[in-house]
N, C-alpha and C positions, 0 to 999 in steps of 0.2 A: 642112304642118309647116315652120316656119321653120328653115333650116339655119344653124348656126354653123360657124366655120372654125377649125381647129387646124393650124398648120404645124410640121413636124418636120424638123430638120436632123440627119442621121445620119452617123456616122463611116465607114460602109461600107454596101454593099448585099449582105449575106450571108444565106445560108440559115438561119443561126441566128436571124434576125429573122422567120422564117416566120409566127409567130402574128399579127404586124401585117399582113403581106400577105394572109394568109388571111382575117382579119377584114374587110379592105377588099373582097376578092374575094366574100365572102358577103353584103356589104352591112350588116354589123353596126354600122358607124359611122353609116351613113345611117339605119338604123332608130332611132337615138338622136338624130337631127337634127344629126349632126356630119359635116362635110366635112373629111377629113384630106388634107393635102398633105405629102408626104415627099420629101426630096432627100438624096442621098448626096454628101458633100463630099470633094473631093480637091484639096489635102491635107485631112486630117481635121480639123485645127485650125480650119478654117473654121466648124465648128459654134459655136465660142466667139464668132467675129466675128458670126455670124448672130444669136446671142442678144443680143449687145450692140447691134446695129443694129435689132433688132426684126423682121428678115426671118424669123426662126423664133421660135415660142413656146417650143418644147421641143427639147432635144437628146437624141439616143440614142447611147450609147456606153459605154465602160468605167467602172465605179465608181471606178477609180483616179484619174480626172481630177478629179471633185469632191473626192476625198480629198486630192489634192495641193493643191487650192485652199482646202481647209478652213482657216478662221481667217486668211484673207487678205482683202484688199479686194474680191476677186471672190467674191461670195456666191452660192452655188448650192444649190438644194433638190432632193434626190433623192426621188422619190415612188413609183416602181414599177420592176419589172424585166421583161425579156423572156426572160432566161436564168437558170435556177435552178442551172445547172452551167456548167462551162467546156468548150464543145464543140470541143476541140482534140485533137491527137494528136502523139505522137512517132513519126516514121517513120525506119526504118533501111534499110540497103542490102539486107539479107538478112532472111528471116523470123526472128523471135526469140520463139518461143512461150513461153520461160521467162525473159523479160526482167526484169531488176531494175535499179534506178537505178545500182547500183554497177558495172554493165557499162559505164557511160560514163566511168568514171575513166580519165584519160589520153587521152580521145577528144575529137573536135571536133564541136560541135553548132551548127548554123545556127539562129538565132532571129530571124526577120524582125521588124523594129522600126519601119519607116517609118510604119506605121499605128498605132503605140503600143507601150508597153513591157510590156503584159500577157503576151504569149506567153513572153517570157523570165522575167518576175517570177514568174508562177504556176508555171512549170516549176522554177525555183530553189526555190520554196517546197515543192513536192512532193519535191524531192531532199533538202532539209534534213529534212523530216518522215520520210524514210527513213534518217536518220542518215548521209547522205553529204554531203561538203563540196562545194558548187558550185564552189569555187575549184580543185578537183581536175580540173575539166572545162574545156576551152577553149570559150568561147562566142563565135561571130561574130555581131554584131548590127547593127542600124541600117540595113539595106538592105531593099528591098521583097520581098514574097513572090514575085512573078514572077522577079525577079533571082536570089534565092537558090534557087528551084526549078531554074532553068536551070543555075546553077552546081553544085547538088547532082547533077543528072542528068549533068553533065559531069565529075563526080568529086570535087568539093570537099566535105570533111566526112564524118563517119561517120553523122550523124543530123540530122534537121531537124524543127523544131516547126511544125505547120501546122494550119489549120482543117480540119474533117473532110471538107469537099468537095474541097479540094485534095489532102488525104491519099488520099482514094479515087481521085482522078485519077492519082496516082502508082502506086497499086496496079494500076489498070486498064492502065497502060502497062508494068507490070513493072519500074519503076525505083525502087520503094520499097515498104516493107511496114509497116503499122501495128503497132508493137511495144507501144504503150501508148495506149489510148483514154481520155482524161481523164474522159469521162462515166462510165466504168466504174471507174476507179481514183482519181479526184480528189475525190470527195465532192461536197457541196453548196457552191455559191458563186455570188454575184451577178455574173455575167460582164458582161452588158450591161443598162444601166439607163436610165431616163428622168429627166431633170432640167431645171430651168428657173432663170431668175434669181429669187433669193429675193424681190426687190421686186415681182415679177409673180405670185407664187404665188397670192395671194388672188384677184387679178383673173382668173386662168386656171382656178381650182379647179373650177368647174362643168363646163366643157368637158373638163377633165382627168378628172373623175369618169366622164363618159360614155365617154371614150376608154379608160380603164383597165377599165371594166366590159365593153366590147366585146372588149378584148384578153383578159380572163379567160375570156369565153365562147368565144372562138376557141381558147384553150388547152384548155378542157374538151372541145370538139368534136374537136380534134386527138388527144385521148387515146383516141378510139374509131374513128379512121379508119385505113385502110390506105394505104400509099404510093401505090398505084394511084389512089386517090381524090383525091390532091392533085397528081398528075402534071401536070395542066393548069396549075396555078399555078406549079409549078417551071419548066416550059418557057417560060411567059410571062415570067418574071423572069430566067431564065438561058438564053436560046435557043441560045447557042453552046456550052454545056456538054453533053456526051453524057448522055442521059437515064439510062443505067445508073449513071453516076457520081452524078448528082443523087439518084437513088433510093436508092443505097447509103448515102450520107451522111444523107439524110433518115430512113432506117430506123433508123440509129444513134441519132438524136436522138429519134425517136418512141418508141423502146424504152428510153430513159433518162428522167431526171427534168428534162431541160433545159427543157421547156415545161410544168412542173407548175403553176406559180402566179406571179401578178404580185407576190405579197407577198415582200419581201426578208427572209430569215432572219437574225435578230440574231446568232446564233452564227457563221453563215457569213460575215457582214459583218465581225465582229470578227476572225475568222481571216484574212480577206483583208487587213485592215488590219495585222495582225501580220506577214504576209508582206511587205507593202510597206515596213513599218518596218524589217524585217531587211535589206531591200535599200537602205535609206537613201533611198527615194523620197519618204517623208514625214517631217517633223520629229517629229511627234507622231501617234500612232494615235488618230483620233477614235473615240469609242464609237458604237455603232449609233444611239443616241438623238440624238447630236450630228450625225450625218451624214445620217440618213434621217427623213423625215416620213411616217409611216404613216397619216395622217388620210384621205388619198384612198382607199387600199385599204380602210380601215375603213368607208368610206361606200358602196362599190360593192355592187351586187347582180348576180348572174350570171343572173337571170331574164330571158329574152328579152322585148324590148319589141316589141309588134305594129307592123308597118309602117303 
């Protein structure tokens, strides 16, 4: 079998991207004659440089980026997702089993932003949907997750917005407690998506179809595995993170809808655009049809291809 190559530049190397790593681990890309090379960029904006230079065929990151560039000279085509929900959490200093967003009024919340604006923006959207004014809460933003975690554990702020793995790490250390798991409370949303330069979409389409088909198969398989069955992949990708922490955050995502489908939900996309528009992060909220090309997902088959 002749192998074709697809290069991906990602904004992070996070556990929420597990379906892609699991597909590679199982050889699902190779079964379809595809060799996938993925690189995490730091700073994350390097993914845009990689698309421009041709170093990467595809970028993986938040939908908010193509949304902000929509109807500008930088033309990007979104074609699939790896997250059907926002796998983040609000962590507080003490357990809050009866937490409501109004509990944060007058409080200070740390919202890491050096990796992007989604942690704050989606949190603000959930707060508005609960009829609470985000302006009644002090948000500290624009610093990295490690820096804000260190400062939070040293006493800064009343709560912090984190990815599920880091949130579980704080719980394991007893320095924070998950008050709100967004996969439980936040509904459906295209958190992390795949996109490419619009002028390369046709050229890349066949390889992308194979990639997305393998990704969907990986998601389907993840829907019936236990955490123990993927521990090897977790340790391979995050060897310095304690396995119980990795397992706890993975379990949350396995038990949610985070990895349900590669197909972006139209209503969820429109909701995310409304939230971004309310935050003035976009001038106009593009409709689902304007932002997402579903033709790739329409073409895929989840039937396994013999090696």
